N, CA, C and O atoms as a Tinker XYZ file with bonds, in Angstrom:
   328  protein
     1  N    123.150000  110.539000   97.061000    73     2
     2  CA   122.176000  110.222000   98.077000    64     1     3
     3  C    122.686000  109.056000   98.910000    63     2     4     5
     4  O    123.493000  108.257000   98.437000    81     3
     5  N    122.226000  108.958000  100.129000    73     3     6
     6  CA   122.612000  107.851000  101.000000    64     5     7
     7  C    121.370000  107.052000  101.382000    63     6     8     9
     8  O    120.311000  107.612000  101.664000    81     7
     9  N    121.528000  105.731000  101.384000    73     7    10
    10  CA   120.461000  104.809000  101.759000    64     9    11
    11  C    121.005000  103.857000  102.810000    63    10    12    13
    12  O    122.218000  103.688000  102.938000    81    11
    13  N    120.106000  103.237000  103.562000    73    11    14
    14  CA   120.523000  102.314000  104.611000    64    13    15
    15  C    121.054000  100.993000  104.046000    63    14    16    17
    16  O    121.965000  100.394000  104.617000    81    15
    17  N    120.481000  100.539000  102.921000    73    15    18
    18  CA   120.914000   99.279000  102.315000    64    17    19
    19  C    121.075000   99.456000  100.805000    63    18    20    21
    20  O    120.590000  100.427000  100.225000    81    19
    21  N    121.757000   98.508000  100.189000    73    19    22
    22  CA   121.903000   98.536000   98.729000    64    21    23
    23  C    120.543000   98.397000   98.056000    63    22    24    25
    24  O    120.271000   99.066000   97.059000    81    23
    25  N    119.688000   97.529000   98.597000    73    23    26
    26  CA   118.382000   97.286000   97.990000    64    25    27
    27  C    117.517000   98.540000   98.000000    63    26    28    29
    28  O    116.749000   98.756000   97.063000    81    27
    29  N    117.618000   99.371000   99.031000    73    27    30
    30  CA   116.854000  100.621000   99.061000    64    29    31
    31  C    117.314000  101.560000   97.947000    63    30    32    33
    32  O    116.489000  102.241000   97.338000    81    31
    33  N    118.610000  101.606000   97.674000    73    31    34
    34  CA   119.132000  102.429000   96.585000    64    33    35
    35  C    118.660000  101.937000   95.229000    63    34    36    37
    36  O    118.282000  102.737000   94.373000    81    35
    37  N    118.678000  100.618000   95.027000    73    35    38
    38  CA   118.203000  100.041000   93.765000    64    37    39
    39  C    116.707000  100.299000   93.603000    63    38    40    41
    40  O    116.258000  100.658000   92.514000    81    39
    41  N    115.932000  100.122000   94.668000    73    39    42
    42  CA   114.480000  100.358000   94.608000    64    41    43
    43  C    114.172000  101.818000   94.275000    63    42    44    45
    44  O    113.268000  102.100000   93.489000    81    43
    45  N    114.924000  102.743000   94.873000    73    43    46
    46  CA   114.734000  104.158000   94.571000    64    45    47
    47  C    114.954000  104.419000   93.080000    63    46    48    49
    48  O    114.161000  105.112000   92.442000    81    47
    49  N    116.032000  103.863000   92.532000    73    47    50
    50  CA   116.332000  104.083000   91.116000    64    49    51
    51  C    115.284000  103.424000   90.219000    63    50    52    53
    52  O    114.918000  103.993000   89.191000    81    51
    53  N    114.799000  102.250000   90.581000    73    51    54
    54  CA   113.757000  101.592000   89.782000    64    53    55
    55  C    112.477000  102.414000   89.764000    63    54    56    57
    56  O    111.828000  102.529000   88.724000    81    55
    57  N    112.106000  102.990000   90.913000    73    55    58
    58  CA   110.920000  103.857000   90.959000    64    57    59
    59  C    111.121000  105.114000   90.126000    63    58    60    61
    60  O    110.218000  105.537000   89.405000    81    59
    61  N    112.310000  105.715000   90.226000    73    59    62
    62  CA   112.627000  106.895000   89.420000    64    61    63
    63  C    112.539000  106.566000   87.933000    63    62    64    65
    64  O    111.985000  107.344000   87.155000    81    63
    65  N    113.077000  105.429000   87.541000    73    63    66
    66  CA   113.058000  105.027000   86.133000    64    65    67
    67  C    111.630000  104.816000   85.645000    63    66    68    69
    68  O    111.287000  105.220000   84.535000    81    67
    69  N    110.804000  104.189000   86.466000    73    67    70
    70  CA   109.415000  103.930000   86.083000    64    69    71
    71  C    108.667000  105.241000   85.856000    63    70    72    73
    72  O    107.920000  105.375000   84.887000    81    71
    73  N    108.870000  106.205000   86.751000    73    71    74
    74  CA   108.210000  107.506000   86.632000    64    73    75
    75  C    108.737000  108.269000   85.415000    63    74    76    77
    76  O    107.986000  108.983000   84.751000    81    75
    77  N    110.031000  108.114000   85.126000    73    75    78
    78  CA   110.658000  108.838000   84.013000    64    77    79
    79  C    110.415000  108.185000   82.660000    63    78    80    81
    80  O    110.682000  108.796000   81.626000    81    79
    81  N    109.913000  106.953000   82.651000    73    79    82
    82  CA   109.536000  106.331000   81.393000    64    81    83
    83  C    110.553000  105.366000   80.804000    63    82    84    85
    84  O    110.522000  105.109000   79.601000    81    83
    85  N    111.448000  104.827000   81.615000    73    83    86
    86  CA   112.348000  103.797000   81.108000    64    85    87
    87  C    112.453000  102.679000   82.127000    63    86    88    89
    88  O    111.991000  102.811000   83.261000    81    87
    89  N    113.062000  101.582000   81.719000    73    87    90
    90  CA   113.171000  100.420000   82.582000    64    89    91
    91  C    114.633000  100.142000   82.871000    63    90    92    93
    92  O    115.507000  100.581000   82.124000    81    91
    93  N    114.911000   99.415000   83.948000    73    91    94
    94  CA   116.293000   99.138000   84.337000    64    93    95
    95  C    116.506000   97.640000   84.507000    63    94    96    97
    96  O    115.554000   96.861000   84.563000    81    95
    97  N    117.771000   97.257000   84.588000    73    95    98
    98  CA   118.150000   95.883000   84.901000    64    97    99
    99  C    119.457000   95.928000   85.670000    63    98   100   101
   100  O    120.241000   96.864000   85.518000    81    99
   101  N    119.693000   94.911000   86.500000    73    99   102
   102  CA   120.961000   94.816000   87.219000    64   101   103
   103  C    122.013000   94.294000   86.264000    63   102   104   105
   104  O    121.803000   93.291000   85.581000    81   103
   105  N    123.144000   94.977000   86.219000    73   103   106
   106  CA   124.207000   94.636000   85.278000    64   105   107
   107  C    125.269000   93.767000   85.934000    63   106   108   109
   108  O    125.698000   92.765000   85.361000    81   107
   109  N    125.691000   94.143000   87.125000    73   107   110
   110  CA   126.791000   93.432000   87.760000    64   109   111
   111  C    126.801000   93.720000   89.247000    63   110   112   113
   112  O    126.231000   94.711000   89.703000    81   111
   113  N    127.455000   92.844000   90.001000    73   111   114
   114  CA   127.650000   93.059000   91.432000    64   113   115
   115  C    129.093000   92.736000   91.777000    63   114   116   117
   116  O    129.751000   91.953000   91.092000    81   115
   117  N    129.570000   93.342000   92.835000    73   115   118
   118  CA   130.928000   93.071000   93.336000    64   117   119
   119  C    130.819000   92.670000   94.798000    63   118   120   121
   120  O    130.014000   93.227000   95.545000    81   119
   121  N    131.638000   91.694000   95.203000    73   119   122
   122  CA   131.666000   91.242000   96.589000    64   121   123
   123  C    132.980000   91.644000   97.238000    63   122   124   125
   124  O    134.018000   91.722000   96.581000    81   123
   125  N    132.915000   91.898000   98.546000    73   123   126
   126  CA   134.128000   92.184000   99.304000    64   125   127
   127  C    134.906000   90.892000   99.494000    63   126   128   129
   128  O    134.323000   89.834000   99.728000    81   127
   129  N    136.213000   90.983000   99.393000    73   127   130
   130  CA   137.050000   89.800000   99.584000    64   129   131
   131  C    137.098000   89.371000  101.040000    63   130   132   133
   132  O    137.245000   88.186000  101.336000    81   131
   133  N    136.975000   90.329000  101.951000    73   131   134
   134  CA   137.129000   90.020000  103.372000    64   133   135
   135  C    135.999000   89.139000  103.916000    63   134   136   137
   136  O    136.257000   88.171000  104.631000    81   135
   137  N    134.746000   89.473000  103.578000    73   135   138
   138  CA   133.640000   88.710000  104.147000    64   137   139
   139  C    132.659000   88.165000  103.108000    63   138   140   141
   140  O    131.719000   87.459000  103.472000    81   139
   141  N    132.853000   88.471000  101.840000    73   139   142
   142  CA   132.004000   87.933000  100.778000    64   141   143
   143  C    130.658000   88.613000  100.616000    63   142   144   145
   144  O    129.835000   88.151000   99.826000    81   143
   145  N    130.403000   89.709000  101.347000    73   143   146
   146  CA   129.144000   90.433000  101.210000    64   145   147
   147  C    129.177000   91.315000   99.969000    63   146   148   149
   148  O    130.232000   91.812000   99.573000    81   147
   149  N    128.021000   91.499000   99.368000    73   147   150
   150  CA   127.919000   92.360000   98.183000    64   149   151
   151  C    128.130000   93.801000   98.615000    63   150   152   153
   152  O    127.466000   94.288000   99.531000    81   151
   153  N    129.065000   94.487000   97.946000    73   151   154
   154  CA   129.374000   95.866000   98.319000    64   153   155
   155  C    129.077000   96.860000   97.206000    63   154   156   157
   156  O    129.112000   98.068000   97.440000    81   155
   157  N    128.785000   96.379000   95.999000    73   155   158
   158  CA   128.596000   97.273000   94.864000    64   157   159
   159  C    127.621000   96.635000   93.885000    63   158   160   161
   160  O    127.723000   95.445000   93.587000    81   159
   161  N    126.670000   97.430000   93.382000    73   159   162
   162  CA   125.737000   96.961000   92.359000    64   161   163
   163  C    125.652000   98.017000   91.264000    63   162   164   165
   164  O    125.607000   99.216000   91.539000    81   163
   165  N    125.630000   97.555000   90.030000    73   163   166
   166  CA   125.457000   98.442000   88.882000    64   165   167
   167  C    124.058000   98.225000   88.324000    63   166   168   169
   168  O    123.669000   97.093000   88.036000    81   167
   169  N    123.313000   99.291000   88.175000    73   167   170
   170  CA   121.977000   99.249000   87.610000    64   169   171
   171  C    122.012000  100.074000   86.324000    63   170   172   173
   172  O    122.389000  101.245000   86.349000    81   171
   173  N    121.620000   99.468000   85.199000    73   171   174
   174  CA   121.720000  100.130000   83.900000    64   173   175
   175  C    120.351000  100.199000   83.232000    63   174   176   177
   176  O    119.419000   99.495000   83.621000    81   175
   177  N    120.248000  101.044000   82.235000    73   175   178
   178  CA   119.054000  101.124000   81.404000    64   177   179
   179  C    118.892000   99.792000   80.680000    63   178   180   181
   180  O    119.884000   99.156000   80.323000    81   179
   181  N    117.641000   99.361000   80.459000    73   179   182
   182  CA   117.460000   98.074000   79.799000    64   181   183
   183  C    117.884000   98.108000   78.330000    63   182   184   185
   184  O    117.951000   97.057000   77.692000    81   183
   185  N    118.171000   99.282000   77.784000    73   183   186
   186  CA   118.653000   99.391000   76.405000    64   185   187
   187  C    120.157000   99.598000   76.333000    63   186   188   189
   188  O    120.684000   99.950000   75.278000    81   187
   189  N    120.860000   99.382000   77.454000    73   187   190
   190  CA   122.312000   99.558000   77.522000    64   189   191
   191  C    122.999000   98.449000   76.742000    63   190   192   193
   192  O    122.575000   97.294000   76.776000    81   191
   193  N    124.065000   98.813000   76.039000    73   191   194
   194  CA   124.878000   97.821000   75.335000    64   193   195
   195  C    124.256000   97.352000   74.035000    63   194   196   197
   196  O    123.246000   97.887000   73.579000    81   195
   197  N    124.876000   96.346000   73.451000    73   195   198
   198  CA   124.404000   95.753000   72.209000    64   197   199
   199  C    124.433000   94.243000   72.350000    63   198   200   201
   200  O    125.323000   93.699000   73.003000    81   199
   201  N    123.487000   93.571000   71.756000    73   199   202
   202  CA   123.480000   92.112000   71.759000    64   201   203
   203  C    124.453000   91.609000   70.695000    63   202   204   205
   204  O    124.728000   92.281000   69.701000    81   203
   205  N    124.960000   90.411000   70.939000    73   203   206
   206  CA   125.807000   89.786000   69.925000    64   205   207
   207  C    124.948000   89.469000   68.709000    63   206   208   209
   208  O    123.739000   89.275000   68.834000    81   207
   209  N    125.564000   89.417000   67.542000    73   207   210
   210  CA   124.809000   89.079000   66.343000    64   209   211
   211  C    124.266000   87.663000   66.475000    63   210   212   213
   212  O    125.030000   86.720000   66.681000    81   211
   213  N    122.965000   87.514000   66.357000    73   211   214
   214  CA   122.399000   86.176000   66.520000    64   213   215
   215  C    122.812000   85.250000   65.383000    63   214   216   217
   216  O    122.940000   85.662000   64.230000    81   215
   217  N    123.013000   84.010000   65.738000    73   215   218
   218  CA   123.338000   83.016000   64.714000    64   217   219
   219  C    122.071000   82.670000   63.954000    63   218   220   221
   220  O    120.983000   82.612000   64.526000    81   219
   221  N    122.224000   82.446000   62.676000    73   219   222
   222  CA   121.072000   82.073000   61.865000    64   221   223
   223  C    120.668000   80.646000   62.209000    63   222   224   225
   224  O    121.475000   79.720000   62.126000    81   223
   225  N    119.431000   80.488000   62.586000    73   223   226
   226  CA   118.925000   79.163000   62.912000    64   225   227
   227  C    117.749000   78.852000   62.005000    63   226   228   229
   228  O    116.842000   79.669000   61.842000    81   227
   229  N    117.770000   77.679000   61.423000    73   227   230
   230  CA   116.700000   77.312000   60.503000    64   229   231
   231  C    115.406000   76.988000   61.244000    63   230   232   233
   232  O    114.325000   77.101000   60.666000    81   231
   233  N    115.499000   76.584000   62.525000    73   231   234
   234  CA   114.293000   76.223000   63.267000    64   233   235
   235  C    113.689000   77.399000   64.027000    63   234   236   237
   236  O    112.760000   77.202000   64.810000    81   235
   237  N    114.187000   78.607000   63.821000    73   235   238
   238  CA   113.682000   79.799000   64.500000    64   237   239
   239  C    112.351000   80.210000   63.867000    63   238   240   241
   240  O    112.295000   80.502000   62.672000    81   239
   241  N    111.275000   80.234000   64.671000    73   239   242
   242  CA   109.952000   80.554000   64.145000    64   241   243
   243  C    109.682000   82.058000   64.121000    63   242   244   245
   244  O    109.032000   82.563000   63.206000    81   243
   245  N    110.181000   82.760000   65.121000    73   243   246
   246  CA   109.888000   84.182000   65.232000    64   245   247
   247  C    111.160000   84.935000   65.606000    63   246   248   249
   248  O    111.833000   84.571000   66.571000    81   247
   249  N    111.491000   85.973000   64.857000    73   247   250
   250  CA   112.667000   86.777000   65.168000    64   249   251
   251  C    112.341000   87.742000   66.291000    63   250   252   253
   252  O    111.258000   88.325000   66.333000    81   251
   253  N    113.290000   87.902000   67.201000    73   251   254
   254  CA   113.112000   88.840000   68.301000    64   253   255
   255  C    113.521000   90.241000   67.858000    63   254   256   257
   256  O    114.476000   90.398000   67.097000    81   255
   257  N    112.805000   91.255000   68.330000    73   255   258
   258  CA   113.184000   92.619000   67.963000    64   257   259
   259  C    114.470000   93.036000   68.688000    63   258   260   261
   260  O    114.808000   92.487000   69.736000    81   259
   261  N    115.174000   94.005000   68.118000    73   259   262
   262  CA   116.387000   94.528000   68.740000    64   261   263
   263  C    115.968000   95.425000   69.904000    63   262   264   265
   264  O    115.217000   96.383000   69.721000    81   263
   265  N    116.463000   95.104000   71.106000    73   263   266
   266  CA   116.059000   95.867000   72.289000    64   265   267
   267  C    117.196000   96.681000   72.878000    63   266   268   269
   268  O    116.947000   97.681000   73.552000    81   267
   269  N    118.422000   96.285000   72.646000    73   267   270
   270  CA   119.564000   97.018000   73.209000    64   269   271
   271  C    120.134000   97.939000   72.150000    63   270   272   273
   272  O    120.520000   97.505000   71.064000    81   271
   273  N    120.181000   99.239000   72.491000    73   271   274
   274  CA   120.540000  100.246000   71.498000    64   273   275
   275  C    121.716000  101.115000   71.912000    63   274   276   277
   276  O    121.942000  102.159000   71.300000    81   275
   277  N    122.473000  100.721000   72.931000    73   275   278
   278  CA   123.674000  101.457000   73.302000    64   277   279
   279  C    123.462000  102.590000   74.275000    63   278   280   281
   280  O    124.301000  103.489000   74.345000    81   279
   281  N    122.370000  102.591000   75.038000    73   279   282
   282  CA   122.127000  103.643000   76.025000    64   281   283
   283  C    123.216000  103.594000   77.103000    63   282   284   285
   284  O    123.603000  102.507000   77.534000    81   283
   285  N    123.708000  104.740000   77.535000    73   283   286
   286  CA   124.786000  104.790000   78.524000    64   285   287
   287  C    124.306000  105.141000   79.925000    63   286   288   289
   288  O    125.130000  105.381000   80.808000    81   287
   289  N    122.990000  105.179000   80.153000    73   287   290
   290  CA   122.464000  105.508000   81.485000    64   289   291
   291  C    122.831000  104.395000   82.461000    63   290   292   293
   292  O    122.610000  103.216000   82.182000    81   291
   293  N    123.395000  104.780000   83.612000    73   291   294
   294  CA   123.864000  103.799000   84.595000    64   293   295
   295  C    123.943000  104.463000   85.959000    63   294   296   297
   296  O    124.201000  105.661000   86.070000    81   295
   297  N    123.718000  103.667000   86.990000    73   295   298
   298  CA   123.903000  104.138000   88.357000    64   297   299
   299  C    124.672000  103.052000   89.112000    63   298   300   301
   300  O    124.462000  101.858000   88.895000    81   299
   301  N    125.557000  103.486000   89.993000    73   299   302
   302  CA   126.314000  102.580000   90.833000    64   301   303
   303  C    125.878000  102.790000   92.264000    63   302   304   305
   304  O    125.893000  103.914000   92.767000    81   303
   305  N    125.484000  101.701000   92.930000    73   303   306
   306  CA   125.095000  101.761000   94.339000    64   305   307
   307  C    126.191000  101.051000   95.120000    63   306   308   309
   308  O    126.485000   99.881000   94.876000    81   307
   309  N    126.792000  101.772000   96.061000    73   307   310
   310  CA   127.948000  101.258000   96.788000    64   309   311
   311  C    127.665000  101.242000   98.284000    63   310   312   313
   312  O    127.113000  102.196000   98.833000    81   311
   313  N    128.050000  100.147000   98.938000    73   311   314
   314  CA   127.911000  100.019000  100.377000    64   313   315
   315  C    129.103000  100.705000  101.050000    63   314   316   317
   316  O    130.258000  100.358000  100.800000    81   315
   317  N    128.798000  101.689000  101.912000    73   315   318
   318  CA   129.858000  102.428000  102.612000    64   317   319
   319  C    129.695000  102.187000  104.097000    63   318   320   321
   320  O    128.612000  102.386000  104.647000    81   319
   321  N    130.746000  101.766000  104.736000    73   319   322
   322  CA   130.719000  101.575000  106.193000    64   321   323
   323  C    131.101000  102.883000  106.868000    63   322   324   325
   324  O    132.195000  103.408000  106.665000    81   323
   325  N    130.176000  103.401000  107.679000    73   323   326
   326  CA   130.458000  104.657000  108.408000    64   325   327
   327  C    131.039000  104.362000  109.760000    63   326   328
   328  O    131.341000  105.285000  110.517000    81   327
């Protein structure tokens, strides 16, 4: 699909994810060397990847649940100059 801006592509995917029953997060961005503008954004499922093993802390009152489970869903939005 083609969009006028990167943000429109990200918004489309966020709406699709909400309707489909999952959530997303921005993973990474790339900038062009010539002018420093953002040319690429990666949007991934919020369960993508794995967290590092947490260090045991004696002052930790509540353990956080595991939220990242290795989901591979991802979309790349790229700025193309026509």
